[in-house]
N, CA, C and O atoms as a CHARMM CRD file, in Angstrom:
* protein
*
  300
    1    1 MET  N    -13.25500   5.18700   5.08100 PROA 1      0.00000
    2    1 MET  CA   -12.67200   5.18000   3.90200 PROA 1      0.00000
    3    1 MET  C    -11.61200   4.25800   4.08500 PROA 1      0.00000
    4    1 MET  O    -10.55800   4.87800   3.94000 PROA 1      0.00000
    5    2 ASP  N    -11.41000   3.10900   4.32700 PROA 2      0.00000
    6    2 ASP  CA   -10.49700   2.07400   4.73000 PROA 2      0.00000
    7    2 ASP  C    -10.07900   1.66600   3.37600 PROA 2      0.00000
    8    2 ASP  O     -8.95400   1.18200   3.49000 PROA 2      0.00000
    9    3 ILE  N    -10.47400   1.63700   2.11900 PROA 3      0.00000
   10    3 ILE  CA    -9.77200   1.58800   0.81700 PROA 3      0.00000
   11    3 ILE  C     -8.59800   2.63100   0.71700 PROA 3      0.00000
   12    3 ILE  O     -7.45600   2.27200   0.43100 PROA 3      0.00000
   13    4 LEU  N     -8.93500   3.93500   0.96600 PROA 4      0.00000
   14    4 LEU  CA    -7.89200   4.89400   0.99600 PROA 4      0.00000
   15    4 LEU  C     -6.61400   4.63100   1.67300 PROA 4      0.00000
   16    4 LEU  O     -5.52800   4.79400   1.11700 PROA 4      0.00000
   17    5 HSD  N     -6.78100   4.16800   3.04000 PROA 5      0.00000
   18    5 HSD  CA    -5.24400   3.65400   3.76700 PROA 5      0.00000
   19    5 HSD  C     -5.10900   2.60800   3.07900 PROA 5      0.00000
   20    5 HSD  O     -3.89300   2.51400   2.90600 PROA 5      0.00000
   21    6 GLU  N     -5.78500   1.46500   2.40500 PROA 6      0.00000
   22    6 GLU  CA    -4.74100   0.46700   1.89300 PROA 6      0.00000
   23    6 GLU  C     -4.12800   1.29200   0.70000 PROA 6      0.00000
   24    6 GLU  O     -2.92900   1.08500   0.51600 PROA 6      0.00000
   25    7 ALA  N     -4.70300   2.13300  -0.08800 PROA 7      0.00000
   26    7 ALA  CA    -3.98800   2.68200  -1.14500 PROA 7      0.00000
   27    7 ALA  C     -2.67700   3.55600  -0.85200 PROA 7      0.00000
   28    7 ALA  O     -1.65500   3.70100  -1.52200 PROA 7      0.00000
   29    8 LYS  N     -3.05900   4.08200   0.37100 PROA 8      0.00000
   30    8 LYS  CA    -1.65900   5.17300   0.86300 PROA 8      0.00000
   31    8 LYS  C     -0.58000   3.94500   1.18900 PROA 8      0.00000
   32    8 LYS  O      0.61700   4.12400   0.96400 PROA 8      0.00000
   33    9 ALA  N     -1.03300   2.79300   1.68900 PROA 9      0.00000
   34    9 ALA  CA    -0.04700   2.00200   2.43300 PROA 9      0.00000
   35    9 ALA  C      0.73700   1.45600   1.02700 PROA 9      0.00000
   36    9 ALA  O      1.95300   1.60600   0.90400 PROA 9      0.00000
   37   10 PHE  N     -0.00500   0.87500   0.09200 PROA 10     0.00000
   38   10 PHE  CA     0.55700   0.28700  -1.31300 PROA 10     0.00000
   39   10 PHE  C      0.96900   1.42500  -1.99800 PROA 10     0.00000
   40   10 PHE  O      1.48600   1.06600  -3.05600 PROA 10     0.00000
   41   11 GLU  N      0.97600   2.65500  -1.87500 PROA 11     0.00000
   42   11 GLU  CA     1.59200   3.34800  -2.77200 PROA 11     0.00000
   43   11 GLU  C      3.22700   3.81800  -2.14700 PROA 11     0.00000
   44   11 GLU  O      4.17900   4.29400  -2.76600 PROA 11     0.00000
   45   12 ASN  N      3.10600   3.50900  -0.86200 PROA 12     0.00000
   46   12 ASN  CA     4.45000   3.70000  -0.14100 PROA 12     0.00000
   47   12 ASN  C      5.48000   2.61800   0.29800 PROA 12     0.00000
   48   12 ASN  O      6.50600   2.64300   0.97700 PROA 12     0.00000
   49   13 ALA  N      4.68200   1.51400  -0.46800 PROA 13     0.00000
   50   13 ALA  CA     5.42500   0.02900  -0.25100 PROA 13     0.00000
   51   13 ALA  C      6.66600  -0.00100  -1.00200 PROA 13     0.00000
   52   13 ALA  O      6.48200   0.46800  -2.12500 PROA 13     0.00000
   53   14 LYS  N      7.93000  -0.39800  -0.79100 PROA 14     0.00000
   54   14 LYS  CA     9.08600  -0.38800  -1.84300 PROA 14     0.00000
   55   14 LYS  C      8.34800  -1.84800  -2.57100 PROA 14     0.00000
   56   14 LYS  O      7.47600  -2.63900  -2.21100 PROA 14     0.00000
   57   15 MET  N      9.22400  -1.69800  -3.77200 PROA 15     0.00000
   58   15 MET  CA     8.68900  -3.00800  -4.79400 PROA 15     0.00000
   59   15 MET  C     10.05000  -3.47400  -5.39200 PROA 15     0.00000
   60   15 MET  O     10.15100  -3.98700  -6.50700 PROA 15     0.00000
   61   16 SER  N     11.13000  -3.23500  -4.50300 PROA 16     0.00000
   62   16 SER  CA    12.60600  -3.56000  -5.13200 PROA 16     0.00000
   63   16 SER  C     12.53900  -5.01200  -4.39100 PROA 16     0.00000
   64   16 SER  O     12.02600  -5.30000  -3.31000 PROA 16     0.00000
   65   17 HSD  N     13.25800  -5.86600  -5.37200 PROA 17     0.00000
   66   17 HSD  CA    14.01500  -7.28800  -4.80600 PROA 17     0.00000
   67   17 HSD  C     12.41700  -7.94400  -4.58800 PROA 17     0.00000
   68   17 HSD  O     12.43000  -8.64200  -3.57300 PROA 17     0.00000
   69   18 MET  N     11.38400  -7.92800  -5.08300 PROA 18     0.00000
   70   18 MET  CA    10.11100  -9.16900  -5.26000 PROA 18     0.00000
   71   18 MET  C     10.35000  -9.95500  -6.39600 PROA 18     0.00000
   72   18 MET  O     10.90600  -9.66800  -7.45600 PROA 18     0.00000
   73   19 SER  N      9.69500 -11.28100  -5.88800 PROA 19     0.00000
   74   19 SER  CA     9.96800 -12.24200  -6.32500 PROA 19     0.00000
   75   19 SER  C      8.50700 -12.18000  -7.55400 PROA 19     0.00000
   76   19 SER  O      7.66100 -11.37700  -7.16000 PROA 19     0.00000
   77   20 THR  N      8.16000 -12.81600  -8.78000 PROA 20     0.00000
   78   20 THR  CA     7.47900 -13.21900  -9.38500 PROA 20     0.00000
   79   20 THR  C      6.56200 -12.82600  -9.49700 PROA 20     0.00000
   80   20 THR  O      6.00900 -11.99700 -10.22000 PROA 20     0.00000
   81   21 SER  N      6.22500 -13.73900  -8.36800 PROA 21     0.00000
   82   21 SER  CA     4.87500 -14.31100  -7.68200 PROA 21     0.00000
   83   21 SER  C      4.18100 -13.09500  -7.07100 PROA 21     0.00000
   84   21 SER  O      3.04600 -12.67200  -7.28700 PROA 21     0.00000
   85   22 ASP  N      5.52500 -12.44400  -5.92600 PROA 22     0.00000
   86   22 ASP  CA     4.90700 -11.03800  -5.56200 PROA 22     0.00000
   87   22 ASP  C      4.70100  -9.98300  -6.46300 PROA 22     0.00000
   88   22 ASP  O      3.79200  -9.19500  -6.20200 PROA 22     0.00000
   89   23 ARG  N      5.36000  -9.82300  -7.45300 PROA 23     0.00000
   90   23 ARG  CA     4.66700  -9.00500  -8.38400 PROA 23     0.00000
   91   23 ARG  C      3.47000  -9.08900  -9.04100 PROA 23     0.00000
   92   23 ARG  O      2.73400  -8.15100  -9.34700 PROA 23     0.00000
   93   24 VAL  N      3.31300 -10.23000  -9.23800 PROA 24     0.00000
   94   24 VAL  CA     2.01000 -10.45300 -10.02700 PROA 24     0.00000
   95   24 VAL  C      0.36700 -10.60600  -8.85000 PROA 24     0.00000
   96   24 VAL  O     -0.82400 -10.71700  -9.14200 PROA 24     0.00000
   97   25 GLY  N      1.07200 -10.54200  -7.55600 PROA 25     0.00000
   98   25 GLY  CA    -0.12800 -10.20900  -6.27700 PROA 25     0.00000
   99   25 GLY  C      0.12000  -9.11900  -6.29600 PROA 25     0.00000
  100   25 GLY  O     -0.89300  -8.53800  -5.90700 PROA 25     0.00000
  101   26 ALA  N      1.20700  -8.12100  -6.61500 PROA 26     0.00000
  102   26 ALA  CA     0.95600  -6.43700  -6.29500 PROA 26     0.00000
  103   26 ALA  C      0.33000  -5.93600  -7.64900 PROA 26     0.00000
  104   26 ALA  O     -0.39800  -4.94600  -7.57800 PROA 26     0.00000
  105   27 SER  N      0.46500  -6.31000  -8.43200 PROA 27     0.00000
  106   27 SER  CA    -0.22800  -5.89400  -9.89500 PROA 27     0.00000
  107   27 SER  C     -1.95400  -6.21400  -9.65200 PROA 27     0.00000
  108   27 SER  O     -2.85900  -5.46000 -10.00800 PROA 27     0.00000
  109   28 ARG  N     -2.10400  -7.45700  -8.99600 PROA 28     0.00000
  110   28 ARG  CA    -3.31700  -7.45400  -8.78300 PROA 28     0.00000
  111   28 ARG  C     -4.07200  -6.78000  -7.49700 PROA 28     0.00000
  112   28 ARG  O     -5.29500  -6.82600  -7.36600 PROA 28     0.00000
  113   29 GLU  N     -3.34700  -6.26100  -6.73100 PROA 29     0.00000
  114   29 GLU  CA    -4.17800  -5.77100  -5.28600 PROA 29     0.00000
  115   29 GLU  C     -3.96400  -4.06000  -6.05900 PROA 29     0.00000
  116   29 GLU  O     -4.70600  -3.11500  -5.79000 PROA 29     0.00000
  117   30 ALA  N     -2.99800  -4.00500  -6.86000 PROA 30     0.00000
  118   30 ALA  CA    -3.45600  -2.42700  -7.52800 PROA 30     0.00000
  119   30 ALA  C     -4.64000  -2.03900  -8.11200 PROA 30     0.00000
  120   30 ALA  O     -5.35300  -1.04500  -7.97200 PROA 30     0.00000
  121   31 LYS  N     -4.71900  -3.26800  -8.96200 PROA 31     0.00000
  122   31 LYS  CA    -6.13100  -3.25300  -9.89500 PROA 31     0.00000
  123   31 LYS  C     -7.24000  -3.21100  -9.14900 PROA 31     0.00000
  124   31 LYS  O     -8.29700  -2.64500  -9.42800 PROA 31     0.00000
  125   32 ARG  N     -6.90800  -3.96600  -7.97400 PROA 32     0.00000
  126   32 ARG  CA    -8.27700  -4.08300  -7.05700 PROA 32     0.00000
  127   32 ARG  C     -8.70200  -2.86700  -6.54400 PROA 32     0.00000
  128   32 ARG  O     -9.82500  -2.38300  -6.40200 PROA 32     0.00000
  129   33 LEU  N     -7.18800  -2.32800  -6.20600 PROA 33     0.00000
  130   33 LEU  CA    -7.46800  -0.61000  -5.22000 PROA 33     0.00000
  131   33 LEU  C     -8.01500   0.24800  -6.34300 PROA 33     0.00000
  132   33 LEU  O     -8.74900   1.13300  -5.90200 PROA 33     0.00000
  133   34 ILE  N     -7.87800   0.25600  -7.71300 PROA 34     0.00000
  134   34 ILE  CA    -7.75000   1.28700  -8.39400 PROA 34     0.00000
  135   34 ILE  C     -9.79400   1.16500  -8.77200 PROA 34     0.00000
  136   34 ILE  O    -10.58900   2.10500  -8.80400 PROA 34     0.00000
  137   35 LEU  N    -10.02300  -0.03900  -8.95200 PROA 35     0.00000
  138   35 LEU  CA   -11.22300  -0.13700  -9.22700 PROA 35     0.00000
  139   35 LEU  C    -12.43700  -0.00800  -8.10900 PROA 35     0.00000
  140   35 LEU  O    -13.64900   0.18200  -8.22000 PROA 35     0.00000
  141   36 ALA  N    -11.53800  -0.20500  -6.96000 PROA 36     0.00000
  142   36 ALA  CA   -12.74600   0.10200  -5.88100 PROA 36     0.00000
  143   36 ALA  C    -13.00100   1.89800  -5.56400 PROA 36     0.00000
  144   36 ALA  O    -13.99500   2.55700  -5.25800 PROA 36     0.00000
  145   37 ILE  N    -11.38700   2.27800  -5.85000 PROA 37     0.00000
  146   37 ILE  CA   -11.61600   4.14800  -5.79100 PROA 37     0.00000
  147   37 ILE  C    -12.19900   4.48300  -6.62200 PROA 37     0.00000
  148   37 ILE  O    -12.99600   5.40500  -6.45000 PROA 37     0.00000
  149   38 ASN  N    -12.04600   3.85900  -7.91700 PROA 38     0.00000
  150   38 ASN  CA   -13.45900   4.43600  -9.04800 PROA 38     0.00000
  151   38 ASN  C    -14.58700   4.43200  -9.08400 PROA 38     0.00000
  152   38 ASN  O    -15.24000   5.23700  -9.74900 PROA 38     0.00000
  153   39 GLU  N    -15.16500   3.34500  -8.23700 PROA 39     0.00000
  154   39 GLU  CA   -16.52100   3.13700  -7.80100 PROA 39     0.00000
  155   39 GLU  C    -16.79400   3.90000  -6.88100 PROA 39     0.00000
  156   39 GLU  O    -17.99300   4.16700  -6.79300 PROA 39     0.00000
  157   40 ILE  N    -15.79200   4.59700  -5.77300 PROA 40     0.00000
  158   40 ILE  CA   -16.29500   5.78900  -5.06200 PROA 40     0.00000
  159   40 ILE  C    -16.10200   7.14500  -5.54600 PROA 40     0.00000
  160   40 ILE  O    -16.59600   8.12600  -4.99100 PROA 40     0.00000
  161   41 TYR  N    -15.13700   7.20400  -6.93100 PROA 41     0.00000
  162   41 TYR  CA   -15.21900   8.79900  -7.67600 PROA 41     0.00000
  163   41 TYR  C    -16.25900   8.53700  -8.62800 PROA 41     0.00000
  164   41 TYR  O    -16.28400   9.45400  -9.44900 PROA 41     0.00000
  165   42 LYS  N    -17.12000   7.67000  -8.85600 PROA 42     0.00000
  166   42 LYS  CA   -18.16000   7.70400  -9.49000 PROA 42     0.00000
  167   42 LYS  C    -19.43100   8.35900  -8.82400 PROA 42     0.00000
  168   42 LYS  O    -20.43500   8.81700  -9.36800 PROA 42     0.00000
  169   43 LYS  N    -19.18500   8.29400  -7.83800 PROA 43     0.00000
  170   43 LYS  CA   -20.41100   8.69700  -6.86500 PROA 43     0.00000
  171   43 LYS  C    -19.88000  10.21100  -6.55000 PROA 43     0.00000
  172   43 LYS  O    -20.76400  11.04100  -6.76100 PROA 43     0.00000
  173   44 GLU  N    -18.82700  10.68400  -6.16200 PROA 44     0.00000
  174   44 GLU  CA   -18.41300  11.86200  -5.25700 PROA 44     0.00000
  175   44 GLU  C    -17.91400  12.92500  -6.13800 PROA 44     0.00000
  176   44 GLU  O    -18.10000  14.12500  -5.93400 PROA 44     0.00000
  177   45 LYS  N    -17.16400  12.34100  -7.28900 PROA 45     0.00000
  178   45 LYS  CA   -16.43100  13.33300  -8.30900 PROA 45     0.00000
  179   45 LYS  C    -15.14700  13.87400  -7.57900 PROA 45     0.00000
  180   45 LYS  O    -14.59800  14.72600  -8.27700 PROA 45     0.00000
  181   46 ASP  N    -14.56000  13.66200  -6.49700 PROA 46     0.00000
  182   46 ASP  CA   -13.62700  14.20100  -6.21000 PROA 46     0.00000
  183   46 ASP  C    -12.35800  13.98800  -6.80500 PROA 46     0.00000
  184   46 ASP  O    -11.94300  12.86600  -7.09900 PROA 46     0.00000
  185   47 PRO  N    -11.65500  15.17500  -7.01100 PROA 47     0.00000
  186   47 PRO  CA   -10.58500  15.31000  -7.78800 PROA 47     0.00000
  187   47 PRO  C     -9.34200  14.42700  -7.26900 PROA 47     0.00000
  188   47 PRO  O     -8.40500  14.03800  -7.96700 PROA 47     0.00000
  189   48 GLU  N     -9.53500  14.19200  -5.87700 PROA 48     0.00000
  190   48 GLU  CA    -8.53700  14.01300  -5.02000 PROA 48     0.00000
  191   48 GLU  C     -8.43200  12.40600  -5.09200 PROA 48     0.00000
  192   48 GLU  O     -7.32600  11.86500  -5.07900 PROA 48     0.00000
  193   49 LEU  N     -9.46500  11.76500  -5.15900 PROA 49     0.00000
  194   49 LEU  CA    -9.47900  10.14500  -5.75000 PROA 49     0.00000
  195   49 LEU  C     -9.00000  10.19500  -6.88900 PROA 49     0.00000
  196   49 LEU  O     -7.93600   9.57600  -6.92200 PROA 49     0.00000
  197   50 MET  N     -9.43600  10.89700  -8.41000 PROA 50     0.00000
  198   50 MET  CA    -8.41800  10.80200  -9.37600 PROA 50     0.00000
  199   50 MET  C     -6.89300  10.84700  -9.51300 PROA 50     0.00000
  200   50 MET  O     -6.16000  10.34500 -10.36600 PROA 50     0.00000
  201   51 ASP  N     -6.66500  11.46900  -8.60700 PROA 51     0.00000
  202   51 ASP  CA    -4.95200  11.57300  -8.59800 PROA 51     0.00000
  203   51 ASP  C     -4.59300  10.27200  -7.88400 PROA 51     0.00000
  204   51 ASP  O     -3.74200   9.58400  -8.44700 PROA 51     0.00000
  205   52 ILE  N     -5.11700   9.81200  -6.70500 PROA 52     0.00000
  206   52 ILE  CA    -4.67400   8.63200  -6.25700 PROA 52     0.00000
  207   52 ILE  C     -4.78500   7.44300  -7.33500 PROA 52     0.00000
  208   52 ILE  O     -3.96700   6.52800  -7.43200 PROA 52     0.00000
  209   53 MET  N     -5.92700   7.60600  -8.12200 PROA 53     0.00000
  210   53 MET  CA    -5.95700   6.17800  -9.05800 PROA 53     0.00000
  211   53 MET  C     -4.64200   6.59400 -10.07200 PROA 53     0.00000
  212   53 MET  O     -3.91100   5.68100 -10.45600 PROA 53     0.00000
  213   54 LYS  N     -4.30600   8.31000 -10.58200 PROA 54     0.00000
  214   54 LYS  CA    -3.46500   8.04400 -11.44400 PROA 54     0.00000
  215   54 LYS  C     -2.32600   7.72400 -11.02500 PROA 54     0.00000
  216   54 LYS  O     -1.54400   7.34400 -11.89700 PROA 54     0.00000
  217   55 ARG  N     -1.87000   7.75200  -9.72400 PROA 55     0.00000
  218   55 ARG  CA    -0.66800   7.30700  -9.04100 PROA 55     0.00000
  219   55 ARG  C     -0.68200   5.71800  -8.70600 PROA 55     0.00000
  220   55 ARG  O      0.25900   4.98600  -8.40100 PROA 55     0.00000
  221   56 LEU  N     -1.84300   5.47400  -8.84000 PROA 56     0.00000
  222   56 LEU  CA    -1.50000   3.73700  -8.60100 PROA 56     0.00000
  223   56 LEU  C     -1.19000   3.15900  -9.89200 PROA 56     0.00000
  224   56 LEU  O     -0.29400   2.32200  -9.99600 PROA 56     0.00000
  225   57 THR  N     -1.98400   3.61600 -11.04300 PROA 57     0.00000
  226   57 THR  CA    -1.80800   3.30000 -12.34400 PROA 57     0.00000
  227   57 THR  C     -0.74200   3.19300 -12.43900 PROA 57     0.00000
  228   57 THR  O     -0.34800   2.02800 -12.39600 PROA 57     0.00000
  229   58 VAL  N      0.36900   4.33600 -12.62400 PROA 58     0.00000
  230   58 VAL  CA     1.88400   4.53600 -12.69200 PROA 58     0.00000
  231   58 VAL  C      2.52300   3.45900 -12.04600 PROA 58     0.00000
  232   58 VAL  O      3.37300   2.78300 -12.62600 PROA 58     0.00000
  233   59 LYS  N      2.18000   3.26100 -10.91100 PROA 59     0.00000
  234   59 LYS  CA     2.81800   1.99500 -10.29600 PROA 59     0.00000
  235   59 LYS  C      2.85100   0.55000 -10.73600 PROA 59     0.00000
  236   59 LYS  O      3.72500  -0.29600 -10.92300 PROA 59     0.00000
  237   60 LYS  N      1.39900   0.62600 -10.83400 PROA 60     0.00000
  238   60 LYS  CA     0.93200  -0.89900 -11.47500 PROA 60     0.00000
  239   60 LYS  C      1.46300  -0.65300 -12.98300 PROA 60     0.00000
  240   60 LYS  O      1.32200  -1.78800 -13.43900 PROA 60     0.00000
  241   61 LYS  N      1.85800  -0.06500 -13.77900 PROA 61     0.00000
  242   61 LYS  CA     1.90600  -0.20000 -15.20100 PROA 61     0.00000
  243   61 LYS  C      4.01100  -0.41700 -14.51800 PROA 61     0.00000
  244   61 LYS  O      4.79200  -1.12100 -15.15800 PROA 61     0.00000
  245   62 ARG  N      4.27600   0.05000 -13.72200 PROA 62     0.00000
  246   62 ARG  CA     5.94500  -0.26100 -13.38600 PROA 62     0.00000
  247   62 ARG  C      5.88100  -1.84500 -13.38600 PROA 62     0.00000
  248   62 ARG  O      6.34700  -2.56300 -14.27000 PROA 62     0.00000
  249   63 ILE  N      5.28300  -2.22700 -12.34600 PROA 63     0.00000
  250   63 ILE  CA     5.20300  -3.92400 -12.08100 PROA 63     0.00000
  251   63 ILE  C      5.13700  -4.45000 -12.99900 PROA 63     0.00000
  252   63 ILE  O      5.92700  -5.34800 -13.29100 PROA 63     0.00000
  253   64 ASP  N      4.00000  -3.99800 -13.89200 PROA 64     0.00000
  254   64 ASP  CA     3.69600  -4.81900 -15.27800 PROA 64     0.00000
  255   64 ASP  C      4.88900  -4.73900 -15.85100 PROA 64     0.00000
  256   64 ASP  O      5.37500  -5.85400 -16.04200 PROA 64     0.00000
  257   65 ILE  N      5.54600  -3.85400 -16.19800 PROA 65     0.00000
  258   65 ILE  CA     6.63000  -3.89400 -17.57400 PROA 65     0.00000
  259   65 ILE  C      7.79600  -4.84700 -16.66300 PROA 65     0.00000
  260   65 ILE  O      8.77100  -5.38500 -17.18800 PROA 65     0.00000
  261   66 ARG  N      7.49200  -4.91100 -15.33800 PROA 66     0.00000
  262   66 ARG  CA     8.95600  -5.83300 -14.76200 PROA 66     0.00000
  263   66 ARG  C      8.70500  -7.18000 -15.00500 PROA 66     0.00000
  264   66 ARG  O      9.56300  -8.05900 -15.08800 PROA 66     0.00000
  265   67 LEU  N      6.84700  -7.38800 -15.17500 PROA 67     0.00000
  266   67 LEU  CA     6.31500  -8.88200 -15.37400 PROA 67     0.00000
  267   67 LEU  C      6.26800  -8.94400 -16.98800 PROA 67     0.00000
  268   67 LEU  O      5.83700 -10.06100 -17.27700 PROA 67     0.00000
  269   68 LYS  N      6.41400  -8.54000 -17.62200 PROA 68     0.00000
  270   68 LYS  CA     6.37100  -8.86600 -19.39500 PROA 68     0.00000
  271   68 LYS  C      7.44800  -8.52300 -19.68800 PROA 68     0.00000
  272   68 LYS  O      7.85600  -9.29300 -20.55800 PROA 68     0.00000
  273   69 GLY  N      8.32200  -7.62600 -19.40500 PROA 69     0.00000
  274   69 GLY  CA     9.61400  -7.25600 -20.15100 PROA 69     0.00000
  275   69 GLY  C      8.71500  -6.21900 -20.83000 PROA 69     0.00000
  276   69 GLY  O      7.52000  -5.92500 -20.86900 PROA 69     0.00000
  277   70 ARG  N     10.13800  -5.71900 -21.46100 PROA 70     0.00000
  278   70 ARG  CA    10.18500  -4.34000 -21.99300 PROA 70     0.00000
  279   70 ARG  C      9.90800  -4.37900 -23.49200 PROA 70     0.00000
  280   70 ARG  O     10.87400  -4.95900 -23.98800 PROA 70     0.00000
  281   71 PRO  N      9.06500  -4.04500 -24.42400 PROA 71     0.00000
  282   71 PRO  CA     8.54300  -4.62200 -25.67800 PROA 71     0.00000
  283   71 PRO  C      9.58100  -3.94300 -26.40200 PROA 71     0.00000
  284   71 PRO  O      9.91900  -2.76800 -26.26600 PROA 71     0.00000
  285   72 ASP  N     10.25900  -5.18200 -27.53400 PROA 72     0.00000
  286   72 ASP  CA    11.13700  -4.26100 -28.42900 PROA 72     0.00000
  287   72 ASP  C     10.70900  -3.06500 -29.28100 PROA 72     0.00000
  288   72 ASP  O      9.59100  -2.66500 -29.60700 PROA 72     0.00000
  289   73 SER  N     11.88400  -2.63500 -29.52900 PROA 73     0.00000
  290   73 SER  CA    11.50300  -1.54500 -30.46400 PROA 73     0.00000
  291   73 SER  C     11.30000  -1.36300 -31.94200 PROA 73     0.00000
  292   73 SER  O     11.11100  -0.29700 -32.52800 PROA 73     0.00000
  293   74 GLY  N     11.38500  -2.86500 -32.57800 PROA 74     0.00000
  294   74 GLY  CA    10.84200  -3.26600 -33.83400 PROA 74     0.00000
  295   74 GLY  C     11.61300  -2.90100 -34.76600 PROA 74     0.00000
  296   74 GLY  O     11.17200  -2.94500 -35.91500 PROA 74     0.00000
  297   75 ILE  N     12.87000  -2.47700 -34.54400 PROA 75     0.00000
  298   75 ILE  CA    13.89000  -1.80800 -35.65100 PROA 75     0.00000
  299   75 ILE  C     14.86800  -2.94800 -36.13400 PROA 75     0.00000
  300   75 ILE  O     15.73600  -2.70200 -36.97100 PROA 75     0.00000
């Protein structure tokens, strides 16, 4: 389960003071990890894997918000 060790390291990594290129790389890495864990989850149905995917997704969304900027409220 090497992918789970990678996911844990990614989850614990600091995301402050990153360049735009670093953010793009981190977003892609998060996506790769989520999809890889999802393949394992499909076979094992372990709820712990789902929790890991959820935490990675939250971190990925934060990175994506920094990349794309917050949407205007439209008012």
